[in-house]
C-alpha positions in Angstrom: -77.8 -59.4 -29.9 -81.1 -57.5 -29.4 -83.5 -60.5 -29.7 -86.2 -61.3 -27.2 -87.1 -65.0 -26.6 -90.2 -66.0 -24.8 -92.8 -68.7 -24.8 -96.6 -68.3 -24.9 -99.5 -70.6 -25.6 -101.9 -69.3 -28.1 -105.1 -71.0 -29.2 -106.3 -70.9 -32.8 -107.8 -67.5 -33.8 -106.6 -66.1 -30.4 -104.8 -62.9 -30.3 -102.2 -61.7 -27.7 -100.5 -58.4 -27.4 -97.0 -58.0 -26.1 -95.7 -54.7 -24.8 -92.0 -54.1 -24.4 -91.1 -51.0 -22.4 -87.7 -49.5 -22.0 -86.8 -47.5 -18.9 -84.6 -44.5 -20.0 -84.6 -42.9 -16.5 -81.2 -44.5 -15.4 -79.6 -43.2 -18.7 -81.1 -39.8 -18.2 -80.0 -39.5 -14.6 -76.4 -40.7 -15.5 -76.2 -38.1 -18.3 -77.5 -35.4 -16.0 -75.0 -36.2 -13.3 -72.1 -36.4 -15.8 -73.1 -32.9 -17.1 -73.4 -31.5 -13.6 -70.0 -32.9 -12.7 -68.4 -31.4 -15.9 -69.9 -28.0 -15.3 -68.8 -28.0 -11.7 -65.3 -29.2 -12.6 -64.8 -26.5 -15.3 -66.2 -23.7 -13.1 -63.9 -24.5 -10.2 -60.6 -25.5 -11.8 -57.9 -22.9 -12.1 -57.9 -21.0 -15.4 -54.1 -20.6 -15.1 -52.0 -23.7 -15.5 -48.4 -23.4 -14.1 -46.0 -26.2 -14.9 -42.4 -26.4 -13.7 -39.7 -28.2 -15.7 -35.9 -28.4 -15.5 -33.1 -29.3 -17.9 -29.6 -30.2 -16.9 -27.2 -27.9 -18.8 -23.8 -29.1 -17.5 -22.3 -31.7 -15.2 -19.1 -31.5 -13.2 -17.3 -34.2 -11.2 -20.0 -36.7 -12.0 -22.9 -34.5 -10.7 -25.3 -31.7 -11.8 -23.6 -28.3 -11.8 -25.9 -26.1 -13.8 -29.6 -26.3 -14.8 -32.2 -24.4 -16.7 -35.6 -24.0 -15.1 -38.7 -23.5 -17.2 -42.0 -22.2 -15.8 -44.8 -22.5 -18.3 -47.9 -20.4 -17.7 -51.0 -21.3 -19.8 -54.3 -19.4 -19.8 -56.7 -22.2 -20.5 -59.8 -20.0 -20.2 -61.6 -17.8 -22.6 -61.0 -14.7 -20.4 -58.1 -12.4 -19.8 -56.0 -13.0 -16.8 -54.6 -9.8 -15.2 -51.8 -9.0 -12.8 -50.1 -12.4 -12.9 -47.3 -12.6 -10.2 -45.1 -15.7 -10.4 -43.0 -16.5 -7.3 -40.4 -19.3 -7.3 -37.8 -20.4 -4.8 -34.3 -21.4 -5.7 -33.3 -24.0 -3.2 -30.4 -23.3 -1.0 -28.2 -25.8 -2.8 -28.1 -23.5 -5.8 -27.9 -19.9 -6.8 -29.8 -17.9 -9.4 -27.6 -16.9 -12.4 -28.6 -13.5 -13.9 -28.9 -13.7 -17.6 -31.0 -12.3 -20.4 -32.0 -14.4 -23.3 -33.7 -12.7 -26.2 -37.4 -12.6 -25.6 -37.2 -13.8 -22.0 -39.2 -12.2 -19.2 -37.0 -10.4 -16.7 -37.5 -10.4 -12.9 -39.8 -7.7 -11.5 -37.9 -7.5 -8.2 -34.3 -8.2 -7.3 -33.9 -11.7 -5.9 -34.1 -11.9 -2.1 -32.3 -14.6 -0.1 -33.8 -16.2 2.9 -33.4 -19.4 5.0 -35.1 -21.7 2.4 -33.4 -20.2 -0.6 -33.6 -17.3 -3.0 -37.1 -15.8 -3.9 -37.6 -14.9 -7.5 -40.6 -12.7 -8.7 -42.0 -12.0 -12.1 -45.0 -9.9 -13.0 -47.1 -10.1 -16.2 -49.8 -7.4 -16.7 -52.1 -9.4 -19.0 -52.4 -12.9 -20.3 -54.6 -13.3 -23.4 -57.1 -16.2 -23.5 -55.6 -19.5 -24.6 -52.1 -18.0 -24.6 -48.9 -19.5 -23.2 -45.8 -17.8 -21.7 -42.5 -19.5 -20.7 -40.3 -18.0 -18.1 -36.7 -19.4 -18.0 -33.8 -18.9 -15.6 -30.5 -20.6 -14.9 -29.5 -22.2 -11.7 -25.9 -22.9 -10.7 -25.3 -25.5 -8.0 -23.0 -24.6 -5.1 -21.6 -28.1 -5.3 -22.1 -31.0 -7.7 -25.4 -32.9 -7.0 -24.7 -36.6 -7.4 -28.2 -37.8 -6.7 -31.7 -36.6 -7.7 -33.6 -34.0 -5.7 -36.9 -32.1 -5.9 -37.4 -28.5 -6.9 -40.0 -26.7 -4.8 -43.4 -25.6 -6.2 -43.8 -22.2 -7.9 -46.8 -20.1 -7.1 -48.8 -17.8 -9.4 -51.2 -15.2 -8.1 -53.6 -13.6 -10.6 -56.9 -11.8 -11.1 -59.6 -13.1 -13.4 -63.1 -11.5 -13.6 -62.0 -9.2 -10.7 -61.4 -12.2 -8.4 -57.9 -12.8 -7.0 -56.8 -16.4 -7.2 -53.7 -18.5 -7.0 -52.3 -21.7 -8.4 -49.3 -23.9 -7.7 -47.0 -25.7 -10.0 -45.9 -29.3 -9.9 -43.0 -30.5 -7.7 -40.3 -31.3 -10.3 -38.1 -34.3 -9.5 -34.6 -34.2 -10.9 -33.4 -37.7 -11.5 -29.7 -38.1 -12.3 
C-alpha cells in the first residue's frame, strides 16, 4: 500500500535522517529491451500479409463438391509494394474453374498442371500502403470429399524499397 514501517530509537532532542532510494535501472533496462524488441520485430516482419480462406459452395453425395478460395493480400506497411506475384496450387483432388466475377483479378498466366496440382499465377503492379486486395477463384472437386483436408500454402513474391521478398499464406484446414 506504499507505506514503509521501521523501528528506530531516538533520544530526546536527537535528530535522525532517513533516506529512501529507489533504483529505476531495472525499469529502464526493461523498457529499453522492449523498445529494441519492437523495433526489431517491425523492421523484419513481412510488410505483405497473405491469408488463405475457403468457403464450401456446394455439396454432393454427402461431401464437398465445389469451393470458393479467397486469397487476401494486405499491405500493412507505409510504403508501396511493387510487382506482387501470387502463386497458388490447386490440389490434384480438384480442378480450377474459370470464371470472372465483376471486379475480380484475372490470372496473369494460363494455369499449368503438374504432379502436385494446378499452378495459378496472378500479378499486381502496385499495392498502395495499408491497402487490401482479395483474389477469389472456384475449385471443383473431381470426387466428393467426405472428410476434411488441407489446402497448400500460397506464396507471394514482391518488391519493397527495391528489395525482393516473399511471404507465405497459412495452411487452410477444411473441416467437414
